C-alpha positions as CSV (number, residue, x, y, z in Angstrom):
1,M,-73.1,-12.9,2.4
2,E,-71.3,-9.8,1.3
3,T,-69.4,-9.7,4.6
4,Q,-68.3,-13.3,4.0
5,L,-67.1,-12.5,0.5
6,L,-65.0,-9.5,1.8
7,S,-63.5,-11.7,4.5
8,S,-62.6,-14.4,2.0
9,Y,-61.1,-11.8,-0.3
10,S,-59.0,-10.3,2.6
11,V,-57.6,-13.7,3.5
12,S,-56.7,-14.5,-0.1
13,L,-55.0,-11.0,-0.4
14,L,-53.0,-11.5,2.7
15,F,-52.0,-15.0,1.5
16,L,-50.8,-13.5,-1.8
17,I,-48.9,-10.7,0.0
18,S,-47.1,-13.2,2.3
19,I,-46.1,-15.3,-0.7
20,F,-44.8,-12.2,-2.5
21,L,-42.9,-11.0,0.5
22,H,-41.4,-14.4,1.1
23,S,-40.2,-14.7,-2.5
24,S,-38.9,-11.1,-2.4
25,F,-36.8,-11.7,0.7
26,S,-35.6,-15.1,-0.3
27,A,-34.7,-14.0,-3.9
28,E,-31.0,-14.2,-4.5
29,L,-29.3,-10.9,-5.1
30,C,-26.0,-12.2,-6.4
31,N,-25.4,-12.0,-10.1
32,P,-25.4,-15.7,-11.4
33,K,-22.4,-15.1,-13.6
34,D,-20.4,-13.6,-10.7
35,K,-21.4,-16.5,-8.4
36,R,-20.3,-19.1,-11.0
37,V,-16.9,-17.4,-11.2
38,L,-16.5,-17.2,-7.4
39,L,-17.3,-21.0,-7.1
40,Q,-14.7,-21.6,-9.9
41,I,-12.2,-19.6,-7.8
42,K,-13.0,-21.6,-4.7
43,R,-12.4,-24.9,-6.6
44,A,-9.2,-23.6,-8.0
45,F,-8.0,-22.9,-4.5
46,K,-9.0,-26.6,-3.5
47,N,-12.0,-25.5,-1.4
48,P,-10.0,-24.0,1.5
49,S,-11.7,-23.5,4.9
50,V,-11.3,-19.8,4.7
51,L,-14.0,-19.9,1.9
52,A,-16.3,-22.3,3.7
53,S,-19.1,-19.7,3.6
54,W,-19.1,-19.8,-0.2
55,D,-22.1,-22.2,-0.4
56,P,-23.6,-22.6,-3.8
57,H,-27.1,-22.8,-2.2
58,T,-26.8,-19.3,-0.5
59,D,-26.7,-15.7,-1.7
60,C,-23.1,-14.6,-2.2
61,C,-24.0,-10.9,-1.7
62,S,-25.6,-11.4,1.7
63,E,-24.2,-14.6,3.2
64,W,-20.7,-15.1,1.9
65,N,-17.6,-13.9,3.8
66,S,-14.9,-11.8,2.0
67,V,-17.3,-10.7,-0.7
68,T,-19.0,-7.3,-1.2
69,C,-21.6,-6.5,-3.8
70,N,-22.6,-3.1,-5.2
71,H,-25.9,-2.3,-3.5
72,E,-27.6,-1.2,-6.8
73,T,-26.2,-3.5,-9.4
74,H,-25.5,-6.5,-7.1
75,R,-22.3,-7.2,-9.0
76,I,-19.3,-8.3,-7.0
77,N,-17.1,-5.2,-6.5
78,S,-14.7,-6.4,-3.7
79,L,-12.8,-9.5,-2.7
80,T,-11.0,-9.2,0.7
81,I,-9.6,-12.6,1.8
82,S,-7.1,-13.0,4.7
83,G,-5.1,-16.1,5.6
84,G,-5.3,-19.7,4.3
85,L,-5.3,-19.6,0.4
86,P,-2.9,-22.1,-1.1
87,G,-1.5,-22.4,-4.6
88,H,-1.6,-19.9,-7.5
89,I,-4.0,-17.0,-8.0
90,P,-6.7,-18.4,-10.3
91,T,-7.0,-16.8,-13.7
92,Q,-10.8,-16.7,-13.1
93,I,-10.3,-13.6,-11.0
94,G,-10.2,-11.7,-14.2
95,D,-13.8,-12.8,-15.0
96,L,-15.3,-10.5,-12.3
97,P,-15.6,-7.4,-14.5
98,F,-17.0,-5.1,-11.8
99,L,-14.2,-5.7,-9.2
100,E,-12.9,-2.5,-7.7
101,T,-10.9,-4.0,-4.8
102,I,-8.7,-7.1,-4.4
103,V,-7.1,-7.8,-1.1
104,L,-5.2,-11.1,-0.7
105,L,-3.4,-10.9,2.6
106,K,-1.3,-13.3,4.7
107,H,-1.5,-16.3,2.4
108,H,1.9,-17.8,3.1
109,N,1.2,-20.8,0.9
110,M,0.2,-18.7,-2.1
111,L,2.8,-19.2,-4.9
112,G,3.4,-18.3,-8.5
113,S,3.3,-14.9,-10.2
114,I,0.7,-12.2,-10.6
115,P,-1.6,-13.5,-13.3
116,P,-2.1,-11.4,-16.5
117,A,-5.9,-12.0,-16.0
118,I,-5.9,-9.1,-13.6
119,F,-5.4,-6.8,-16.5
120,R,-9.0,-7.5,-17.6
121,L,-10.3,-5.8,-14.5
122,K,-10.8,-2.3,-16.0
123,R,-12.6,-0.9,-12.9
124,L,-9.9,-2.1,-10.4
125,R,-8.9,0.7,-8.0
126,Y,-7.2,-1.0,-5.1
127,L,-4.9,-4.0,-5.5
128,T,-3.3,-5.6,-2.5
129,I,-1.4,-8.9,-2.6
130,S,0.7,-8.8,0.5
131,S,2.5,-11.2,2.8
132,T,2.4,-14.2,0.4
133,N,5.1,-16.2,-1.4
134,I,4.3,-15.0,-4.9
135,S,7.4,-14.4,-7.0
136,G,8.4,-13.3,-10.4
137,S,8.5,-9.7,-11.6
138,I,6.1,-6.9,-11.1
139,P,4.0,-7.1,-14.3
140,G,4.3,-4.2,-16.7
141,F,0.5,-4.3,-17.4
142,L,-0.1,-2.7,-14.0
143,G,1.3,0.5,-15.5
144,R,-1.6,0.5,-18.0
145,M,-4.4,0.0,-15.5
146,R,-5.4,3.6,-15.3
147,S,-8.1,3.2,-12.7
148,L,-5.7,2.1,-10.0
149,H,-5.5,4.3,-6.9
150,S,-3.4,2.0,-4.7
151,I,-0.9,-0.8,-5.3
152,D,0.3,-2.9,-2.4
153,L,2.6,-5.8,-3.3
154,S,4.6,-5.7,0.0
155,Y,6.1,-8.6,1.9
156,N,6.4,-11.0,-1.1
157,S,9.2,-12.5,-3.1
158,L,9.0,-10.4,-6.2
159,S,12.2,-9.8,-8.0
160,G,13.6,-7.9,-11.0
161,L,13.2,-4.2,-12.0
162,I,10.4,-1.8,-10.9
163,P,8.4,-0.9,-14.0
164,S,8.8,2.8,-14.8
165,S,5.2,3.0,-16.2
166,L,3.8,2.8,-12.6
167,A,4.5,6.5,-12.2
168,L,2.3,7.4,-15.1
169,L,-0.9,6.1,-13.6
170,P,-3.1,9.2,-13.3
171,N,-4.9,8.3,-10.1
172,L,-2.2,6.4,-8.1
173,T,-1.7,7.8,-4.6
174,S,0.0,4.9,-2.9
175,L,2.7,2.4,-4.0
176,H,4.0,-0.2,-1.5
177,L,6.7,-2.5,-2.9
178,N,8.6,-2.9,0.3
179,R,10.1,-6.2,1.6
180,N,10.6,-8.0,-1.7
181,K,13.8,-8.9,-3.7
182,L,13.7,-6.0,-6.2
183,T,16.9,-4.9,-7.9
184,G,18.1,-2.2,-10.2
185,P,17.6,1.6,-9.8
186,I,14.5,3.5,-8.8
187,P,13.0,4.6,-12.1
188,A,13.6,8.2,-13.1
189,S,9.9,8.5,-13.9
190,F,9.1,8.4,-10.1
191,G,9.2,12.2,-10.0
192,Q,6.1,12.2,-12.2
193,F,3.6,10.7,-9.7
194,R,0.4,12.8,-10.1
195,G,-1.5,11.8,-7.0
196,S,-1.4,14.2,-4.0
197,D,-0.2,13.2,-0.5
198,F,1.6,10.3,-2.2
199,Y,2.8,7.3,-0.1
200,L,5.9,5.5,-1.6
201,Q,7.3,2.5,0.2
202,L,10.4,0.7,-1.4
203,S,12.3,-0.4,1.7
204,H,13.9,-3.8,2.3
205,N,14.9,-4.5,-1.3
206,Q,18.2,-4.6,-3.2
207,L,17.8,-1.3,-5.1
208,T,21.0,0.3,-6.3
209,G,22.2,3.6,-7.8
210,S,21.2,7.1,-7.0
211,I,17.8,8.4,-6.0
212,P,16.4,10.1,-9.2
213,V,16.7,13.8,-9.0
214,S,13.3,14.1,-10.6
215,M,11.8,13.0,-7.3
216,G,12.8,16.3,-5.9
217,N,10.3,18.0,-8.2
218,K,7.3,16.5,-6.5
219,L,6.2,18.7,-3.6
220,D,3.5,16.5,-2.1
221,F,5.1,13.2,-1.1
222,N,3.5,12.4,2.2
223,D,5.5,9.4,3.3
224,V,8.7,8.1,1.6
225,D,10.5,5.0,2.8
226,L,13.6,3.9,0.8
227,S,15.4,2.3,3.8
228,R,17.5,-0.9,3.7
229,N,18.6,-0.8,0.1
230,R,22.0,0.0,-1.5
231,L,21.3,3.5,-2.7
232,E,24.2,6.0,-3.1
233,G,24.7,9.7,-3.6
234,D,22.7,12.7,-2.7
235,A,19.2,12.7,-1.3
236,S,18.9,16.2,0.1
237,F,16.7,17.3,-2.8
238,L,13.8,15.3,-1.3
239,L,13.6,18.0,1.4
240,G,13.1,21.7,1.2
241,P,11.0,24.5,2.7
242,K,8.2,24.2,0.0
243,K,7.8,20.4,0.4
244,R,4.9,18.9,2.3
245,I,6.5,15.6,3.2
246,R,5.7,14.2,6.6
247,A,7.9,11.2,6.9
248,L,11.2,10.3,5.2
249,D,13.2,7.1,6.0
250,L,16.5,6.7,4.1
251,S,18.3,4.6,6.8
252,R,20.7,1.8,6.0
253,N,21.9,2.9,2.6
254,M,25.1,4.4,1.3
255,L,23.9,8.0,0.9
256,Q,26.4,10.8,1.1
257,F,25.6,14.5,1.3
258,E,26.1,17.5,3.6
259,L,23.3,17.8,6.1
260,S,24.2,21.3,7.2
261,K,23.0,22.7,3.9
262,V,19.6,21.1,4.0
263,R,16.5,23.2,4.7
264,F,13.5,21.4,6.1
265,P,9.7,21.6,5.5
266,R,7.6,22.4,8.6
267,S,5.5,19.3,7.9
268,L,8.3,16.9,8.7
269,T,7.8,14.8,11.8
270,W,9.8,11.7,11.0
271,L,13.3,11.7,9.7
272,D,15.5,8.6,9.8
273,L,19.0,8.8,8.2
274,N,20.9,6.3,10.3
275,H,23.6,4.1,8.9
276,N,24.7,6.2,5.9
277,K,27.7,8.4,5.1
278,I,26.2,11.8,5.8
279,N,28.5,14.6,6.9
280,G,28.3,18.2,8.1
281,T,26.6,19.5,11.1
282,L,23.0,19.4,12.4
283,P,21.2,22.5,11.1
284,V,19.5,24.9,13.7
285,G,16.4,24.6,11.6
286,L,15.8,21.2,13.1
287,T,14.8,22.9,16.4
288,K,11.7,24.3,14.7
289,L,10.2,20.9,13.8
290,N,7.8,18.8,15.9
291,F,9.6,15.5,15.6
292,Q,8.1,12.2,16.6
293,T,11.3,10.4,15.4
294,L,14.7,11.7,14.4
295,N,17.7,9.4,13.9
296,V,21.0,10.5,12.5
297,S,23.1,7.9,14.2
298,Y,25.9,6.0,12.4
299,N,27.0,8.8,10.1
300,R,29.9,11.2,9.8
301,L,28.4,14.2,11.5
302,C,30.3,16.7,13.6
303,G,29.7,19.8,15.7
304,S,27.3,20.5,18.5
305,I,23.6,19.4,18.6
306,P,21.5,22.6,18.5
307,L,19.6,23.4,21.6
308,G,15.8,23.6,21.5
309,G,12.7,22.0,20.0
310,E,12.6,18.2,20.3
311,L,16.3,17.6,19.8
312,Q,17.3,17.0,23.4
313,R,14.1,15.0,24.3
314,L,14.9,12.4,21.6
315,G,17.7,10.7,23.5
316,Y,21.3,9.9,22.8
317,T,20.6,6.9,20.5
318,S,19.3,9.3,17.9
319,Y,22.8,10.8,17.6
320,F,25.5,8.3,18.7
321,H,28.2,6.8,16.5
322,N,29.0,9.9,14.5
323,S,32.5,11.3,13.9
324,C,32.5,14.1,16.3
325,L,28.9,15.1,17.2
326,C,28.5,16.4,20.7
327,G,26.3,18.3,23.1
328,A,23.2,17.2,24.9
329,P,21.9,14.5,25.0
330,L,25.4,13.3,24.1
331,G,28.5,14.3,26.1
332,G,29.6,17.9,26.3
333,C,31.7,19.5,23.5
334,K,35.4,20.0,24.2
């Protein structure tokens, strides 16, 4: 009798454990408030196929594409959606208070401007809205979102001036505004970026005026691309023996300075100055650098190309169409 009671007890215990385990594994992790907001966002985008996995009957933390949850709090901390979203960015995106990352990439039917609702995301660290048809100006409120580490608004139709306040963000290490329709000067404040190994991409816009001299004060730009604008004047202060810059692209502007007086950092591996009004001769110091790319074509340079380093390996297209530049790999000097 006692054996039968123990056996019955064991069966009941196993049954309860199985129910507990089933309910534990099937319990939804996604925060209900976040899930409700995500479904509102889906409806605002007219239920696109790219969000087909956003099923109200499944767990958004474990079964929805393009969504990531914090593994401890189970709050939505990342939205990364590529291709296929139409219309405007919904204001409901500002109702996900734990968001740290937004990536909206290659949505060619996405229109409108960057919504002020994004300013409510006080934890946002990485903002990417790229390769869309959003327009309007770069909102000034981005310069007050102190948690931002990276801003990528490239390949859009943004216009107007660049807010000077972006340079005051204490944690920013990357700013990509290339391939828009931005006008006006580069803000003088851009010499005050605090992040180390900074990436600055402003190419393919309609920026005018001189490059701010203040940018020469920052030693740790990693990659600077100001190409294909309408910039004038001197840019030599971006280089120097104490700088740590790796890549500098100033091509297709109207810059004018004497290259022979420039001293170069040993870190420099990419220098593109083509299609400007740069004069002087090529400094011998260029032979000490391990170039992947060097292009000084379509300028006003003269004299012989120094022998050594990577300068002859790079080929004649790196040097042609100058006033009187000569020597290998161009023709011999008379």
